[in-house]
C-alpha positions in Angstrom: 0.0 -0.1 0.1 1.2 3.5 -0.9 2.2 5.7 2.2 -0.1 8.7 0.7 -3.0 6.2 0.6 -2.3 4.9 4.1 -2.0 8.4 5.2 -5.3 9.4 3.7 -7.1 6.4 5.4 -5.6 7.3 8.7 -6.7 10.6 8.6 -10.5 9.9 7.6 -11.9 10.1 11.0 -10.3 13.1 12.2 -11.6 15.0 9.0 -15.1 13.7 9.3 -15.5 14.2 12.8 -14.9 18.0 13.2 -16.3 20.0 10.2 -18.9 22.7 10.7 -21.1 23.9 7.5 -20.9 27.6 7.0 -23.3 30.0 5.1 -22.6 32.5 2.5 -19.0 33.8 2.6 -18.4 32.1 5.7 -15.2 29.6 6.4 -15.9 26.2 7.9 -13.9 25.9 11.2 -12.6 22.6 12.7 -13.7 22.3 16.1 -12.0 18.9 17.0 -9.8 19.6 19.6 -10.9 19.6 23.2 -9.8 18.7 26.6 -7.6 20.5 27.0 -7.8 22.8 23.9 -11.2 23.6 22.8 -14.4 24.7 24.8 -17.4 22.7 25.0 -20.4 23.7 22.6 -18.3 26.7 21.5 -20.9 27.1 18.5 -24.2 26.4 20.6 -24.8 23.6 18.1 -26.4 21.7 20.7 -29.4 23.9 20.8 -29.0 25.2 24.5 -26.3 26.7 26.7 -24.7 23.0 27.2 -21.1 23.8 28.4 -21.9 27.1 29.6 -22.7 28.6 33.1 -24.9 31.6 33.4 -24.4 34.2 36.3 -26.3 37.2 37.0 -25.9 40.7 38.4 -29.2 42.3 39.3 -30.4 41.0 42.5 -31.0 37.5 40.8 -34.6 38.7 39.7 -35.8 36.5 37.0 -36.9 39.5 34.9 -33.3 41.1 34.7 -31.3 37.6 33.8 -29.7 37.8 30.6 -28.9 34.7 28.4 -32.2 33.2 28.6 -32.5 29.6 27.2 -34.8 30.7 24.2 -32.1 33.0 22.9 -30.3 30.2 21.5 -31.8 29.5 18.2 -31.5 29.8 14.2 -33.7 32.5 13.3 -33.4 36.0 12.1 -33.6 39.2 13.9 -36.0 42.2 13.5 -37.8 40.5 11.0 -35.2 39.1 8.2 -32.1 40.5 9.1 -29.4 37.5 9.3 -27.3 37.0 12.2 -24.3 35.5 10.2 -24.3 32.4 12.1 -22.3 29.3 11.7 -23.8 25.9 11.8 -27.5 25.9 12.8 -27.6 28.1 15.8 -26.6 31.3 17.5 -26.9 33.2 20.6 -29.5 35.8 19.6 -30.6 39.1 21.2 -34.2 38.0 20.9 -36.3 34.6 21.0 -37.4 34.9 17.7 -37.0 36.8 14.5 -40.2 39.1 15.2 -38.9 41.5 18.2 -42.9 41.7 19.2 -42.9 37.8 19.6 -41.2 35.3 21.9 -40.3 34.5 25.3 -37.6 37.3 25.5 -38.7 40.6 23.4 -36.3 43.2 22.5 -37.0 45.5 25.1 -36.6 43.0 27.8 -33.8 41.6 26.4 -31.9 44.8 26.5 -32.3 45.8 29.9 -31.3 42.1 31.0 -28.0 41.7 32.7 -25.4 38.8 33.5 -22.6 36.6 32.5 -22.2 33.4 30.6 -18.9 31.5 31.3 -17.6 28.8 28.9 -15.6 25.6 29.9 -12.2 25.6 30.6 -9.6 25.2 28.0 -5.6 25.1 27.7 -4.2 27.2 25.1 -2.6 25.3 22.5 -1.4 25.0 19.1 -0.8 28.5 17.7 -2.3 30.3 20.3 -4.9 31.8 18.0 -8.8 31.9 18.8 -11.8 33.3 16.9 -15.4 33.9 17.4 -18.4 35.7 16.0 -19.8 38.8 17.8 -22.8 41.2 17.3 -24.5 43.6 19.3 -22.1 45.1 22.5 -22.5 48.6 21.2 -20.4 50.0 24.0 -17.3 48.0 25.0 -17.4 48.9 28.3 -20.7 47.3 29.1 -21.1 44.4 26.9 -17.9 42.6 25.9 -15.9 39.3 25.7 -13.5 38.5 28.2 -10.6 35.8 28.5 -9.6 34.6 32.0 -7.1 32.5 33.7 -9.0 29.5 34.9 -6.4 29.1 38.0 -7.0 32.6 39.5 -9.4 34.4 37.2 -7.0 36.7 36.0 -8.1 38.5 33.0 -5.7 38.5 30.0 -7.6 39.7 27.2 -11.3 41.9 26.5 -12.7 42.4 23.3 -15.6 44.5 22.1 -17.4 44.7 18.9 -15.5 47.3 16.8 -17.7 46.7 13.8 -21.2 47.4 15.4 -24.0 48.2 12.9 -21.4 48.9 10.3 -23.5 47.7 7.2 -20.7 48.2 4.8 -18.4 45.7 6.7 -21.1 43.1 7.1 -22.1 43.3 3.3 -18.4 42.7 2.6 -18.5 39.9 5.3 -21.7 38.2 4.4 -21.2 38.8 0.4 -24.7 40.3 -0.1 -26.5 43.3 1.0 -27.0 43.9 4.8 -29.2 46.7 5.8 -29.0 46.3 9.5 -25.9 45.0 11.4 -26.9 46.0 15.0 -27.0 42.1 15.8 -25.0 41.0 12.9 -22.1 38.9 14.0 -18.7 39.8 12.6 -15.9 37.4 12.8 -12.9 38.3 15.1 -9.6 36.7 15.5 -6.9 37.2 18.3 -3.6 35.4 19.1 -3.8 34.9 22.6 0.0 33.6 22.7 0.7 37.3 22.6 -0.6 37.9 26.1 -0.2 34.7 27.9 2.0 31.5 27.5 0.9 28.1 25.6 -0.2 25.5 28.0 -2.1 28.4 30.0 -5.6 27.0 31.3 -8.1 29.6 30.4 -12.0 30.3 30.0 -14.2 32.9 28.1 -16.7 35.1 29.8 -19.5 37.1 27.7 -20.3 40.0 30.0 -23.7 41.9 29.7 -23.0 44.5 32.7 -25.6 47.3 32.3 -29.2 48.0 30.7 -30.3 49.5 27.4 -28.2 51.2 24.8 -27.5 47.9 23.1 -25.7 46.4 25.9 -26.8 43.0 24.6 -24.6 40.1 22.9 -25.0 37.9 19.8 -22.6 35.3 19.3 -21.2 32.1 17.8 -18.7 29.7 16.8 -16.0 30.3 19.3 -12.9 28.2 18.5 -10.1 28.1 20.9 -7.6 25.6 19.0 -5.8 26.2 15.9 -2.7 24.2 14.9 -1.5 26.8 13.0 -2.5 30.7 12.5 -5.9 30.8 10.7 -5.7 33.2 7.5 -7.8 36.4 8.3 -8.2 39.8 7.0 -6.9 42.6 9.1 -10.3 44.0 9.2 -11.2 40.7 11.3 -8.6 41.3 14.2 -10.0 42.0 17.7 -8.4 44.5 19.7 -7.3 43.6 23.4 -9.0 46.5 25.5 -8.4 45.2 28.6 -8.3 47.9 31.5 -5.1 49.2 32.6 -5.1 50.4 36.3 -2.9 53.1 37.5 -0.8 52.0 40.6 -1.4 48.3 40.2 0.9 46.1 42.5 1.5 49.0 44.7 -1.5 50.2 45.9 -2.1 52.1 49.3 -5.2 52.3 51.6 -6.0 55.9 49.8 -7.2 56.9 46.4 -4.7 59.3 45.0 -6.2 62.5 43.5 -9.7 61.7 44.6 -10.6 65.4 44.5 -9.8 65.8 40.9 -8.0 69.1 42.1 -6.8 70.0 38.5 -6.6 66.8 35.9 -7.6 63.2 36.1 -4.1 61.9 36.9 -4.2 58.2 38.6 -7.4 57.7 36.7 -8.0 56.1 33.7 -10.7 56.3 30.9 -12.6 53.0 29.4 -11.4 52.0 26.1 -13.6 51.6 22.9 -13.6 48.4 20.8 -11.3 49.7 18.5 -8.6 50.6 21.3 -9.4 54.2 21.1 -10.2 56.4 24.5 -14.3 56.7 24.9 -13.1 60.3 25.6 -16.3 61.7 27.6 -14.6 61.8 30.9 -13.2 65.1 31.7 -12.2 67.3 34.7 -13.6 70.6 35.4 -13.2 72.9 38.3 -12.6 70.0 40.7 -15.3 67.5 39.3 -15.1 64.5 37.1 -17.7 64.6 34.5 -19.0 62.0 31.8 -20.4 64.5 29.5 -17.1 66.3 28.4 -15.6 67.0 24.9 -19.1 67.8 23.5 -20.7 64.5 24.2 -23.4 65.8 26.7 -26.1 63.4 27.7 -24.9 60.8 25.1 -21.4 60.7 26.4 -21.0 56.8 27.7 -18.4 55.2 29.2 -16.4 54.5 32.5 -13.7 56.0 34.9 -11.4 53.9 37.1 -9.5 55.1 39.8 -6.0 53.8 40.7 -5.1 50.8 42.6 -6.0 50.8 46.7 -6.1 48.3 49.4 -8.8 48.0 52.4 -7.1 47.7 55.2 -7.7 50.4 58.4 -10.1 52.4 55.7 -12.5 49.9 54.5 -15.5 52.6 53.3 -15.2 54.9 50.5 -17.0 58.0 50.9 -18.1 59.9 47.3 -19.8 63.1 46.6 -22.3 61.9 43.6 -24.7 63.8 41.2 -26.0 63.3 37.8 -28.8 61.1 36.6 -28.3 58.6 39.1 -32.2 57.6 39.0 -31.0 55.5 36.2 -29.7 53.0 38.7 -29.2 50.0 36.0 -26.7 52.4 33.9 -25.2 55.0 36.2 -23.7 53.1 39.1 -20.4 52.8 41.0 -18.2 49.4 41.2 -15.9 48.1 43.1 -13.8 45.8 41.1 -10.5 43.5 41.9 -7.3 44.4 40.3 -6.0 41.7 38.2 -9.4 39.9 37.5 -11.2 43.2 36.9 -14.3 41.3 38.3 -16.8 43.5 40.0 -17.2 42.5 43.6 -19.9 45.1 44.6 -22.2 47.4 42.7 -23.7 50.5 44.3 -26.3 52.7 43.2 -28.0 55.7 44.7 -29.3 55.9 48.2 -32.8 54.8 48.8 -33.9 58.3 49.0 -32.7 59.5 46.0 -34.4 57.1 43.9 -35.9 60.1 41.5 -32.5 62.1 41.7 -31.4 63.7 38.4 -29.5 66.9 38.9 -26.3 68.6 39.5 -26.7 68.5 43.3 -24.0 66.4 45.0 -24.9 64.1 47.9 -22.7 62.0 50.1 -22.9 58.2 49.4 -20.9 55.8 51.8 -19.9 52.5 50.1 -19.4 49.7 52.7 -16.4 47.4 51.2 -15.8 45.8 55.0 -16.5 42.5 53.6 -13.6 42.6 51.0 -10.2 40.9 51.5 -7.4 43.0 53.0 -4.7 41.4 51.0 -6.1 42.0 47.5 -6.3 45.4 45.5 -9.3 46.9 44.3 -10.6 50.1 42.1 -13.4 51.9 41.9 -15.3 52.4 38.7 -17.9 55.1 37.8 -20.3 53.9 34.8 -22.2 56.1 32.8 -24.5 54.2 30.1 -27.1 56.4 29.7 -27.8 58.7 26.7 -31.4 60.0 28.1 -31.8 63.3 29.5 -29.8 63.5 32.5 -27.6 60.8 31.2 -24.6 61.8 33.1 -22.1 60.6 35.9 -20.6 63.6 38.2 -18.2 62.9 40.9 -17.0 65.3 43.3 -14.7 63.9 46.0 -13.7 60.0 46.4 -12.0 59.1 49.7 -11.3 56.1 51.8 -12.6 56.3 55.6 -12.5 54.3 58.6 -15.6 56.5 60.1 -19.1 55.5 59.4 -21.6 57.9 58.2 -25.3 58.5 59.4 -27.5 55.4 58.0 -29.3 57.4 55.5 -26.0 58.0 53.6 -25.4 54.3 52.7 -25.6 53.7 49.0 -27.8 50.7 48.1 -25.5 47.6 47.5 -27.0 45.4 44.8 -27.3 41.7 45.9 -27.0 38.8 45.8 -23.9 38.9 43.6 -22.2 35.7 42.6 -18.7 36.2 41.2 -17.4 32.8 41.8 -17.2 31.8 38.1 -17.3 28.1 38.7 -16.6 26.0 35.3 -19.7 24.5 33.9 -20.2 20.4 34.8 -19.5 18.5 31.6 -21.6 15.2 31.2 -19.7 11.9 30.9 -20.3 12.0 27.3 -19.1 15.3 26.8 -15.8 14.5 28.4 -15.2 11.5 26.7 -16.2 12.2 23.2 -14.2 15.6 23.7 -10.9 13.7 24.3 -11.7 11.4 21.7 -11.8 14.3 19.2 -8.5 15.9 21.0 -6.9 12.5 20.3 -7.6 12.4 16.6 -6.5 15.9 16.1 -3.1 15.7 18.0 -1.9 12.3 16.5 -3.0 13.3 13.1 0.2 14.6 11.6 2.3 11.9 13.0 -0.1 9.5 11.0 0.3 11.5 7.7 4.2 10.9 8.3 3.7 7.3 9.2 5.9 8.2 12.2 3.9 7.5 15.5 6.7 6.4 17.4 8.1 9.8 17.5 5.2 10.8 19.8 7.2 8.6 22.7 10.5 10.8 22.4 8.8 14.4 21.9 6.5 14.0 24.8 3.2 14.1 23.0 2.2 10.5 24.0 2.9 11.6 27.6 0.6 14.5 27.1 -2.0 12.3 25.8 -1.4 9.8 28.5 -1.9 13.0 31.0 -5.0 14.4 29.4 -6.8 11.1 29.5 -5.8 10.5 33.3 -7.4 13.9 34.1 -11.0 12.4 32.9 -13.6 11.8 35.5 -13.8 7.8 36.0 -17.2 7.9 34.7 -15.6 9.3 31.2 -12.8 6.7 31.3 -15.5 3.9 31.8 -17.5 5.3 29.0 -14.3 5.4 26.8 -13.4 2.1 27.2 -16.5 0.1 27.4 -16.7 -1.8 24.1 -20.5 -0.8 23.9 -19.8 2.8 23.2 -20.3 3.8 19.8 -19.9 7.7 20.0 -18.0 8.6 16.7 -15.1 10.6 18.3 -14.7 7.7 20.9 -14.6 5.0 18.4 -12.3 6.8 16.1 -9.9 7.5 18.9 -9.9 3.7 20.0 -9.3 2.5 16.7 -6.4 4.5 16.0 -5.2 4.2 19.8 -5.2 0.3 19.0 -3.4 1.0 15.8 -0.6 3.4 17.4 -0.1 1.3 20.4 0.0 -1.9 18.6 2.4 -0.7 15.7 5.1 1.2 17.6 6.9 -0.5 20.3 8.1 2.9 21.9 4.4 3.4 22.8 3.8 0.1 24.0 4.8 0.7 27.8 2.3 3.5 28.3 -0.8 1.6 27.7 -2.9 4.3 29.2 -6.4 4.3 27.7 -8.0 2.5 30.8 -11.1 2.4 32.9 -11.4 3.2 36.5 -10.5 0.1 37.5 -7.3 0.3 35.5 -8.5 -2.4 32.9 -7.0 -1.5 29.5 -9.0 -1.5 26.2 -8.5 -4.0 24.0 -5.7 -5.6 26.4 -4.3 -8.7 27.2 -4.0 -10.3 30.3 -0.6 -8.6 31.1 -2.3 -5.3 30.3 0.0 -4.9 27.2 -1.4 -4.9 23.6 0.6 -7.6 21.6 2.9 -6.1 19.0 1.5 -7.0 15.5 3.1 -7.3 12.0 2.8 -4.0 10.0 1.4 -5.2 7.0 -1.5 -7.1 8.7 -2.2 -4.0 10.9 -2.2 -2.1 7.5 -4.9 -4.5 6.3 -7.0 -3.9 9.5 -6.8 -0.7 9.6 -8.5 -0.3 6.3 -11.4 -2.0 7.6 -11.3 0.0 10.9 -10.9 3.2 9.3 -13.8 2.5 6.6 -16.2 1.4 9.0 -15.3 4.5 11.4 -15.8 6.9 8.7 -19.0 5.3 7.8 -20.2 5.6 11.3 -19.2 9.2 11.4 -20.9 9.6 8.0 -24.0 7.9 9.6 -24.0 10.2 12.6 -23.9 13.4 11.0 -26.7 12.6 8.7 -28.6 11.4 11.7 -27.9 14.7 13.4 -28.6 16.9 10.6 -32.2 15.0 10.2 -32.8 15.5 13.7 -32.0 19.1 13.4 -34.2 19.4 10.5 -37.0 17.8 12.5 -36.7 19.9 15.5 
């Protein structure tokens, strides 16, 4: 048998298992790599939020929870406007195409807030990731975040820099687009420029405020590319992660809290293209969000330098503006490094109708936060209505209590633990199987599988397998399991470990009791004649390919019926 034909046969399962079918002018993506490289259900092709966890902001009220299950669908928006989805489903902005029907209507969706967390992944391959994103008009309040799974440190943040750009949407889609508010533009970014390969990460969709298009449509998160993907410069995402002054050297004070002559020690938020929002200015000892001619339409946030909470555990703020808009104009205490909002405060109870330039004292109780971490205060203005402004006079840390009527209202409960979603047994096993096929493909092409013993690849695959739950291992080794990714991986495993003696001693594909898949009594596979193994491989690969095709046809028919 010729080498090229054998390589092609060996590669069949990897090619069949991982391809998504795209629409007009949309590239196909390979989603085979998982555990540890690819998040689960990155394209929402399960038709639900499998592989994702939801977290909420506003008092945990049902009517304020973003990312409702009904938002995963294959419809258009506002009539016939296409989302530019990949595959059959996307995360949309309303339940149905018609904004006047469905479980979640547009006005409801725009006011809801929350976070959507992916499963963990390890940065591998070329380090590149890609995704599609729509909505998210203002990047300070609706964005995609990438964080370390070990400690939640934020390493990258992306906004939608092409929001409602119909010219760009038309170019991307290949036909005329008249509305691009929720149209999802493709974005690419090389995460290896900000974090090392091998780092554990996760993705978070952040919808942190109400109205002003603080809503996200999204699809096709691909977190593994063996080599850098081809893309246009216009498809590059910009990293707009906050830069906090004094991080690493914060004290129990807030420098320039009186805004005496400038905004030194404070930072203004960035737009999705990396430029400054530009609306915050200093004027006569005040920080104002309506500068540079933006007026009520000025949108964005102002961040203090880093501080610690030791003796002074309360923040005193003289505050004014349209603070009655409590879902859009508020104060947040965020953790340096993770940039996670730990506390959110809104106007005092007795100021629920306040919209004026009259400053009122507000006391923020931060005594429950850690004294060993650094924090910063962020002032948010996400309102463009009349009095859609945020005015700050003085910000200082204090150890003294103020009269009880001066306390700002704390928005509770507020869960910021962001635990990873729990995967099902089959998700774990099928994900590992896809990863195994993907990672061994180049060795099969070169007919040099034995090299995996010397370059560490086989050890890595063994370690990844060992990290699976006992239930997933049992599912993987069970001869009755017919999942296409598992079957393809097991067949290739049997071939590799049987053919290459260098791999023979590390026979790692075991169940929880230590029983090896297709093993002899001494838990080792016998070495086999290469010519006989090649003949057997033709049958194995052909059968696996047929099973994979049958699975895809069955799935497509099932999706069409649903």
